matplotlib code that plots the C-alpha trace (Angstrom):
import matplotlib.pyplot as plt

x = [-31.1, -27.5, -26.3, -22.9, -20.1, -20.0, -16.3, -17.3, -16.3, -17.3, -20.8, -21.5, -20.4, -22.6, -25.6, -24.9, -24.7, -28.0, -29.6, -28.1, -26.0, -22.5, -19.8, -17.8, -20.2, -18.4, -15.4, -17.2, -19.3, -16.2, -14.5, -17.6, -17.7, -14.0, -14.5, -17.9, -18.0, -21.2, -23.1, -26.6, -26.8, -29.1, -26.2, -24.1, -24.8, -25.3, -26.0, -28.6, -32.0, -31.9, -28.8, -30.3, -32.9, -30.4, -27.8, -30.4, -31.6, -28.4, -25.4, -24.1, -21.2, -19.2, -20.1, -17.6, -17.2, -14.1, -14.3, -11.2, -7.9, -4.8, -1.6, 1.8, 3.7, 6.0, 3.1, 4.8, 2.3, -1.5, -3.6, -7.2, -9.7, -12.5, -15.9, -17.4, -21.1, -21.0, -19.7, -16.1, -13.2, -9.9, -6.9, -5.0, -1.9, -0.6, 3.2, 4.8, 8.2, 10.6, 11.8, 14.9, 16.3, 16.4, 19.0, 18.9, 22.1, 24.1, 22.8, 20.1, 16.6, 14.6, 11.2, 9.9, 7.5, 4.9, 2.6, 2.2, -0.9, -0.7, -4.1, -5.8, -7.4, -9.1, -10.5, -8.0, -5.8, -5.7, -1.9, -1.2, 2.3, 3.5, 5.2, 2.2, -0.6, -3.2, -2.6, -3.9, -7.3, -7.9, -9.7, -13.0, -13.9, -12.6, -13.0, -14.8, -12.9, -15.0, -14.0, -10.4, -10.6, -12.6, -9.5, -7.8, -10.8, -10.7, -7.0, -7.1, -8.9, -5.7, -2.9, -2.1, -1.5, 1.1, 1.9, -0.2, 1.2, -1.0, 0.8, -2.0, -4.4, -4.8, -3.1, -3.8, -3.5, -6.0, -8.5, -7.2, -10.2, -11.1, -7.4, -7.0, -10.2, -9.2, -5.8, -7.4, -9.7, -6.8, -4.7, -7.7, -9.6, -10.0, -7.2, -4.6, -2.0, 0.9, 1.2, 4.8, 3.7, 1.5, 3.1, 1.3, 2.9, 2.3, 3.6, 3.9, 0.6, 2.1, -0.9, -1.8, 1.8, 1.7, -1.0, -0.3, 1.9, -0.7, -3.5, -1.6, 1.5, 3.9, 2.9, 5.6, 5.6, 6.9, 7.4, 7.3, 10.1, 11.4, 13.6, 16.0, 15.1, 11.8, 12.0, 12.6, 9.9, 7.3, 8.2, 7.3, 4.9, 2.6, 1.1, 4.5, 3.8, 1.4, 4.0, 7.3, 10.3, 11.7, 8.4, 7.9, 11.4, 10.5, 7.4, 9.3, 11.9, 9.1, 7.4, 10.7, 11.4, 8.0, 7.9, 11.5, 11.1, 12.9, 11.2, 11.1, 12.0, 10.7, 12.7, 11.7, 14.7, 13.9, 16.6, 18.1, 15.6, 16.6, 19.2, 22.4, 25.3, 24.5, 21.0, 22.4, 24.6, 21.7, 19.6, 22.3, 22.7, 18.9, 18.6, 21.8, 20.0, 17.4, 17.2, 15.9, 15.8, 16.0, 14.2, 15.3, 12.5, 13.0, 10.5, 7.8, 6.4, 2.8, 2.2, 3.6, 2.9, 5.1, 7.5, 10.1, 12.6, 14.0, 17.4, 20.1, 21.4, 24.8, 23.3, 21.1, 24.0, 26.2, 23.3, 23.1, 26.8, 27.0, 24.2, 25.7, 29.4, 29.4, 26.4, 26.1, 22.4, 20.8, 19.7, 18.0, 17.0, 13.4, 13.1, 10.0, 7.1, 4.0, 5.0, 3.4, 0.0, 0.5, 0.7, 4.1, 4.8, 3.1, 1.2, -2.2, -4.9, -8.2, -7.7, -7.1, -3.9, -0.9, -0.2, 3.6, 5.6, 8.4, 11.4, 12.0, 11.0, 13.0, 11.3, 12.3, 12.9, 9.9, 9.7, 9.5, 13.0, 14.4, 13.0, 15.0, 18.3]
y = [0.0, 0.5, -2.4, -3.8, -4.7, -8.4, -8.3, -7.7, -11.2, -11.7, -10.3, -12.2, -15.5, -14.8, -14.1, -17.2, -19.3, -18.0, -18.8, -22.3, -21.4, -23.0, -20.3, -22.0, -20.2, -17.0, -17.7, -18.0, -14.9, -12.9, -14.1, -13.1, -9.7, -9.1, -9.9, -8.2, -5.3, -3.9, -7.2, -8.0, -10.8, -12.8, -13.0, -15.2, -18.8, -21.9, -20.4, -21.8, -20.3, -18.8, -16.8, -14.5, -12.7, -12.5, -10.9, -8.4, -7.4, -6.9, -6.7, -5.0, -6.1, -3.0, -0.4, 2.1, 3.7, 4.9, 8.7, 9.5, 7.9, 10.0, 8.8, 10.2, 11.7, 8.7, 6.2, 4.4, 5.5, 5.6, 7.2, 6.1, 8.3, 6.1, 7.3, 5.5, 5.2, 7.2, 10.2, 9.8, 9.4, 7.5, 7.2, 4.2, 4.2, 1.6, 1.6, -0.4, -2.0, -4.3, -7.2, -7.6, -4.5, -6.4, -8.9, -12.3, -13.9, -11.0, -11.9, -10.2, -11.5, -13.2, -11.9, -8.6, -5.8, -6.1, -3.8, -3.0, -1.4, 1.1, 1.0, 3.0, 1.7, 4.8, 8.1, 10.6, 9.6, 10.5, 10.0, 13.6, 13.1, 16.6, 15.5, 13.7, 15.2, 12.7, 13.8, 17.3, 15.8, 14.5, 11.3, 10.8, 7.1, 3.5, 1.5, -1.8, -4.9, -4.8, -1.2, -2.1, -5.1, -3.1, -0.9, -4.0, -4.8, -1.3, -1.4, -4.8, -3.1, -1.2, -3.6, -7.1, -6.5, -8.8, -6.9, -4.9, -2.4, -0.8, 2.5, 4.7, 6.9, 6.0, 3.9, 0.3, -1.1, 1.5, -0.4, -3.7, -6.1, -4.8, -4.9, -8.5, -9.6, -7.8, -9.5, -12.9, -12.3, -11.1, -14.2, -16.6, -17.5, -15.9, -13.3, -15.7, -13.1, -14.5, -13.1, -12.5, -10.0, -8.0, -5.4, -3.5, -0.3, 1.2, 4.1, 1.5, 0.5, -1.7, -3.7, -4.5, -5.5, -7.9, -10.0, -9.4, -12.4, -14.8, -13.3, -12.9, -15.1, -14.6, -10.9, -8.2, -5.6, -2.1, 0.4, 4.2, 5.0, 8.3, 9.1, 7.2, 8.9, 9.5, 13.3, 13.8, 11.2, 13.0, 16.3, 15.1, 12.3, 13.5, 10.0, 8.6, 9.9, 7.0, 4.5, 5.0, 4.0, 1.6, -0.3, -0.3, -1.8, -4.5, -5.3, -5.5, -7.8, -10.2, -9.9, -10.8, -13.7, -15.2, -14.4, -15.0, -12.3, -9.1, -5.9, -2.9, 0.4, 3.5, 6.6, 9.9, 12.3, 15.8, 18.4, 19.4, 17.4, 13.7, 13.5, 14.3, 11.9, 11.6, 10.4, 7.7, 6.4, 6.5, 4.6, 2.0, 1.3, 1.1, -1.5, -3.4, -6.5, -6.6, -8.1, -5.1, -3.3, 0.4, 2.4, 6.1, 8.2, 11.6, 14.0, 14.9, 18.5, 18.7, 22.3, 25.7, 25.7, 22.7, 23.3, 20.8, 20.6, 17.7, 16.4, 16.9, 13.9, 14.1, 13.9, 11.0, 9.2, 9.8, 8.5, 5.4, 4.8, 5.0, 2.5, 0.1, 0.6, 1.0, -1.1, -3.5, -2.7, -3.2, 0.4, 1.6, 5.0, 5.0, 6.2, 8.4, 7.7, 9.8, 13.2, 14.9, 13.4, 13.8, 10.0, 9.7, 8.8, 11.2, 13.1, 11.2, 13.6, 14.1, 17.1, 17.9, 16.5, 18.7, 18.5, 19.0, 16.5, 14.3, 13.2, 9.8, 7.1, 4.1, 1.3, 0.9, -1.8, -3.2, -3.7, -7.5, -7.5, -5.6, -8.3, -11.0, -9.3]
z = [2.3, 1.1, -1.1, -0.1, -2.3, -3.4, -2.3, 1.3, 2.0, 5.6, 5.0, 1.9, 3.5, 6.4, 4.2, 2.1, 5.2, 6.6, 3.2, 3.1, 0.0, -0.2, 0.0, -2.8, -5.2, -4.2, -6.3, -9.7, -8.7, -8.1, -11.2, -13.3, -11.7, -12.3, -16.0, -16.3, -13.8, -15.1, -15.0, -13.7, -11.2, -13.5, -16.1, -13.8, -14.7, -12.6, -9.2, -6.8, -7.4, -3.8, -4.6, -7.2, -5.0, -2.1, -4.4, -5.8, -2.4, -0.5, -2.9, -6.0, -8.2, -7.5, -4.8, -6.1, -9.5, -11.4, -11.5, -13.5, -14.8, -15.1, -16.8, -16.2, -19.1, -19.2, -19.1, -16.3, -13.6, -13.7, -11.0, -10.4, -8.6, -7.2, -6.0, -3.0, -2.5, 0.7, -1.3, -0.4, -2.8, -2.7, -5.0, -6.2, -8.3, -10.8, -11.1, -13.9, -13.3, -15.1, -13.0, -15.2, -13.4, -10.1, -9.1, -7.4, -6.1, -7.7, -11.1, -13.2, -12.6, -15.4, -16.3, -17.7, -17.1, -14.4, -12.4, -8.7, -7.3, -4.5, -2.8, -0.1, 3.1, 4.4, 3.2, 4.6, 7.6, 11.3, 11.6, 10.6, 9.2, 8.3, 5.1, 3.7, 1.6, 2.8, 6.4, 5.5, 4.7, 8.3, 8.8, 7.0, 7.1, 6.9, 3.7, 3.8, 2.7, -0.5, -1.2, -0.8, -3.1, -5.7, -6.2, -7.5, -9.7, -11.2, -11.7, -13.4, -16.4, -17.1, -16.2, -15.1, -11.3, -9.8, -6.6, -4.1, -1.6, 1.1, 0.8, -0.4, 1.6, 5.2, 7.9, 7.0, 10.6, 11.9, 9.6, 10.7, 10.2, 6.7, 5.5, 6.8, 5.1, 1.9, 1.8, 2.4, -0.6, -2.8, -1.9, -2.6, -5.7, -8.2, -7.6, -6.2, -5.4, -3.4, 0.2, -0.6, -3.3, -0.8, 1.4, 4.3, 5.4, 8.9, 11.0, 13.8, 15.3, 17.9, 19.0, 15.4, 14.5, 17.4, 15.7, 12.1, 11.4, 12.9, 10.9, 7.6, 7.5, 4.7, 4.2, 3.7, 6.5, 5.8, 8.6, 8.1, 10.5, 9.0, 12.0, 14.2, 17.5, 19.2, 19.4, 15.7, 14.9, 17.0, 15.3, 11.8, 12.8, 15.7, 16.0, 17.0, 20.5, 21.0, 19.8, 21.6, 19.4, 22.0, 22.2, 18.5, 17.9, 20.5, 18.6, 15.3, 16.9, 18.0, 14.5, 12.8, 15.2, 14.4, 10.7, 9.8, 7.1, 6.2, 7.3, 5.0, 6.6, 4.9, 5.5, 3.9, 3.4, 4.7, 4.3, 7.6, 9.6, 9.5, 6.7, 8.5, 9.0, 12.7, 11.8, 9.5, 12.3, 14.7, 12.3, 11.6, 15.3, 15.8, 13.1, 13.9, 15.1, 12.4, 8.9, 7.0, 3.7, 4.2, 1.4, 1.3, -0.1, -1.7, -0.2, -2.7, -2.6, -1.4, -2.3, -1.8, 1.9, 2.6, 5.5, 4.2, 1.4, -0.5, 0.6, -2.0, -4.0, -2.3, 1.1, 0.2, -1.3, 1.7, 4.0, 1.9, 2.0, 5.8, 6.2, 3.6, 4.4, 8.2, 9.2, 6.2, 5.9, 2.5, 1.5, -1.6, -2.9, -4.2, -7.8, -7.7, -10.1, -10.8, -9.5, -12.5, -11.5, -7.8, -7.5, -5.9, -2.3, 0.1, -2.6, -2.5, -1.7, -3.5, -5.8, -9.4, -10.9, -11.8, -15.5, -15.3, -17.4, -16.1, -18.1, -16.6, -19.1, -17.8, -15.9, -12.3, -9.7, -7.7, -4.0, -4.6, -6.1, -3.1, -0.8, -2.5, -2.6]

ax = plt.figure().add_subplot(projection="3d")
ax.plot(x, y, z, "-o")
ax.set_aspect("equal")
plt.show()
């Protein structure tokens, strides 16, 4: 029988309940495993005697293993390749930021360096976005809630993780139950991450967006919009055919009404495809009634066969100025991290890392800072 991860919260709670073991023992178990990932169950003190045989027969401290760790040349980004026990692999990326670069009320924020973890929710992805390397893998499997949480456990060995973004491999809302359970574990003991420091990104799975606020209140929602009209969106994101833009915007209106939170809009800049001035005006009008932060993302190459080119800096700047100046929409340009280790946005795919060096050595602003501006 395959042993499950101890961080598969719903399953371990059910097993403890059947055995008459109080679930409050889970928190010290999880804390011990985080601090001692290679532990044996007998090493954990003060558990009920019935817990030890149950843990031995059905669970393991970690069901995944860390295959490799690759650091960017500037040491700002670290990519983790994680082996799953079913033979699959996923990637997670640690990104180091400096909160002093953000602003609050027009003034510099206090604080200092901190880390954000970009984690995966699936092996591969069925969305097939043409600008994303993960989409070239196709869909392999969903991760369990434990396999999702274990990425945080592995990453915690290298950095003190303060924020988590579900922007790695896979479409998080296509693995809804596991993602919800994983977030609940991350926001509870012993991790105690704030929901405001967790962001879930989606291409726009409407039925899942409709229930997300009730299941995970306080969470940040990011939407991979990438085009202001349905036709262009379908050209670069085939899955958008199942989620018409008009219906998606209706769902986002309802989400914002219920959550009273800003929504992050992710917009990849593709030269000659979605980066013209007309697209900026179309996007501004589309978002006119929303409270959003638009994040313009430079396209990251995904190999020599890529059909897209990166938009020029002048085009990106002009796009930003139109959204800001004409429509008063908070708009940022993402400073890319981890390109030399194929750890930047849209580059996550299980392969050998590129060894090119990058020259950027300055810390950058975190998504958490954007939310509060």
